[in-house]
FIVOBA-998586 format. One line per 2 residues: their letters; for each residue x, y, z of N, C-alpha, C, CB. Coordinates in steps of 0.02 Angstrom, whole numbers, plus 50000, padded with zeros to 5 digits. Glycine has a CB too. Layout:
N
a = X:Y:Z:X:Y:Z:X:Y:Z:X:Y:Z; ...
***
This chain:
81
mp = 56197:54588:55610:56255:54631:55608:56276:54638:55535:56312:54604:55653; 56288:54699:55510:56308:54708:55440:56375:54673:55428:56313:54782:55423
as = 56382:54645:55367:56442:54609:55349:56500:54657:55335:56430:54565:55289; 56484:54718:55315:56538:54766:55300:56517:54836:55320:56557:54764:55225
rs = 56565:54881:55322:56552:54950:55340:56504:54981:55289:56617:54991:55343; 56513:54965:55226:56471:54992:55173:56398:54972:55184:56495:54967:55104
eg = 56386:54909:55201:56318:54886:55214:56288:54922:55274:56316:54810:55224; 56329:54933:55326:56305:54969:55385:56287:55041:55368:56358:54969:55439
qq = 56325:55074:55326:56310:55142:55305:56245:55143:55265:56367:55172:55264; 56235:55092:55222:56174:55089:55183:56114:55079:55230:56177:55032:55132
qn = 56122:55037:55280:56068:55024:55328:56050:55089:55365:56088:54970:55379; 56100:55128:55385:56087:55192:55419:56049:55239:55373:56152:55224:55442
rr = 56065:55240:55310:56029:55284:55264:55957:55262:55257:56063:55284:55195; 55945:55198:55256:55877:55172:55249:55835:55188:55311:55877:55097:55236
tg = 55866:55189:55369:55829:55201:55431:55833:55274:55453:55856:55156:55487; 55860:55316:55412:55865:55386:55429:55923:55402:55475:55802:55409:55461
gt = 55970:55355:55482:56029:55367:55524:56016:55362:55598:56057:55434:55509; 55957:55341:55617:55942:55335:55689:55968:55269:55715:55866:55341:55702
td = 55985:55269:55779:56008:55208:55811:55971:55199:55877:56085:55210:55823; 55965:55138:55898:55934:55123:55962:55988:55127:56016:55901:55053:55962
qv = 55966:55146:56075:56012:55148:56132:55982:55111:56190:56029:55221:56151; 56025:55079:56229:56003:55043:56288:56041:55070:56348:56014:54967:56281
qi = 56006:55085:56401:56038:55108:56463:56020:55059:56518:56017:55181:56482; 56070:55031:56549:56059:54982:56602:56069:55017:56669:56108:54921:56594
sn = 56022:55007:56712:56023:55039:56778:56078:55011:56822:55955:55031:56812; 56102:55053:56867:56152:55032:56916:56118:55004:56978:56196:55091:56936
ls = 56052:54996:56976:56016:54974:57035:56042:54907:57062:55942:54968:57019; 56056:54859:57018:56079:54794:57042:56146:54801:57077:56085:54745:56983
fy = 56189:54846:57053:56253:54857:57086:56243:54883:57157:56296:54908:57046; 56198:54932:57164:56185:54961:57230:56152:54911:57277:56141:55023:57223
ma = 56108:54870:57250:56075:54820:57292:56126:54767:57316:56018:54786:57253; 56171:54746:57271:56221:54698:57291:56268:54727:57344:56262:54675:57230
aa = 56286:54790:57336:56330:54823:57385:56295:54828:57452:56351:54892:57360; 56231:54842:57452:56194:54849:57514:56188:54782:57551:56124:54877:57501
rs = 56188:54727:57514:56182:54661:57545:56251:54632:57562:56144:54615:57500; 56302:54668:57547:56370:54642:57557:56382:54629:57631:56422:54692:57530
ds = 56412:54573:57645:56430:54558:57714:56505:54552:57721:56395:54493:57739; 56540:54596:57685:56613:54598:57689:56634:54621:57758:56643:54644:57634
pa = 56694:54604:57779:56717:54625:57846:56717:54702:57854:56788:54600:57857; 56735:54738:57801:56736:54811:57805:56665:54838:57815:56767:54842:57742
qm = 56617:54810:57778:56547:54831:57785:56521:54814:57854:56503:54798:57731; 56537:54756:57879:56514:54736:57946:56544:54781:58000:56532:54663:57959
ek = 56607:54802:57991:56639:54847:58039:56605:54915:58039:56714:54855:58022; 56588:54940:57979:56553:55004:57974:56485:55001:58008:56544:55025:57901
ls = 56449:54945:57997:56383:54938:58028:56389:54933:58103:56348:54875:58000; 56440:54899:58128:56449:54893:58200:56464:54962:58231:56507:54845:58215
al = 56506:55001:58198:56522:55068:58224:56460:55112:58223:56578:55100:58182; 56420:55106:58170:56359:55146:58165:56309:55125:58220:56326:55138:58096
rt = 56302:55060:58230:56256:55035:58281:56277:55061:58350:56255:54957:58281; 56342:55061:58364:56367:55085:58428:56353:55160:58437:56442:55071:58434
av = 56365:55198:58384:56353:55271:58388:56280:55287:58398:56379:55305:58324; 56236:55251:58362:56164:55264:58369:56140:55244:58438:56125:55224:58315
sg = 56159:55186:58461:56135:55164:58527:56163:55207:58584:56154:55090:58539; 56222:55237:58573:56251:55281:58624:56229:55353:58618:56326:55277:58620
gq = 56186:55368:58570:56161:55436:58561:56213:55484:58532:56138:55463:58627; 56265:55456:58502:56318:55498:58475:56311:55512:58400:56384:55465:58488
yq = 56263:55479:58368:56255:55488:58295:56208:55546:58281:56229:55423:58263; 56233:55595:58245:56193:55653:58226:56191:55658:58150:56222:55718:58258
ad = 56135:55646:58120:56128:55651:58047:56108:55722:58028:56077:55600:58020; 56142:55750:57979:56124:55817:57953:56068:55808:57903:56187:55851:57919
an = 56009:55833:57918:55949:55824:57876:55960:55851:57806:55890:55859:57908; 55996:55906:57799:56009:55934:57732:56052:55888:57690:56043:56003:57738
vv = 56103:55858:57720:56147:55812:57684:56108:55749:57665:56209:55795:57727; 56069:55723:57711:56030:55662:57698:55981:55674:57641:55994:55639:57762
sa = 55943:55728:57644:55893:55740:57592:55926:55753:57524:55849:55800:57611; 55981:55789:57522:56016:55801:57459:56042:55735:57430:56074:55851:57468
si = 56066:55692:57473:56091:55627:57451:56035:55583:57423:56126:55591:57508; 55978:55584:57455:55921:55545:57431:55899:55569:57362:55861:55550:57481
iq = 55895:55635:57354:55875:55663:57289:55927:55646:57235:55866:55740:57294; 55990:55655:57250:56043:55641:57201:56042:55567:57181:56111:55660:57230
es = 56036:55523:57228:56035:55452:57214:55974:55434:57171:56034:55411:57280; 55917:55463:57187:55856:55451:57149:55864:55473:57076:55797:55486:57180
lq = 55894:55532:57067:55905:55556:56999:55954:55512:56961:55931:55628:57001; 56005:55488:56994:56054:55445:56961:56023:55378:56942:56114:55433:57006
ls = 55982:55350:56985:55950:55286:56971:55898:55292:56916:55918:55258:57034; 55868:55352:56909:55817:55361:56857:55849:55379:56790:55768:55416:56878
ga = 55914:55389:56790:55949:55405:56727:55956:55479:56712:55913:55374:56670; 55933:55521:56756:55940:55593:56746:56012:55614:56759:55892:55633:56793
nw = 56037:55658:56718:56107:55681:56725:56108:55755:56741:56147:55667:56662; 56067:55778:56786:56061:55849:56802:56113:55871:56852:55993:55864:56828
l = 56141:55826:56890:56188:55845:56943:56259:55830:56922:56173:55808:57007
***
């Protein structure tokens, strides 16, 4: 780490002013959320299980596919949406 602002400016001039960037994926956040066994999550899963087993759950294929694509783009770091 440069000791002063002046040294940092000199370093940028020597390297052409370029800087490195790091992007950390949100994948671990999503994985932890998916494994959550919080009471609210368990209640949602129970309601979903009941709806599916009773034949009352109807998934909209367009919504599901758009969500899969959007999530994939977000996890890959694309900012198109």
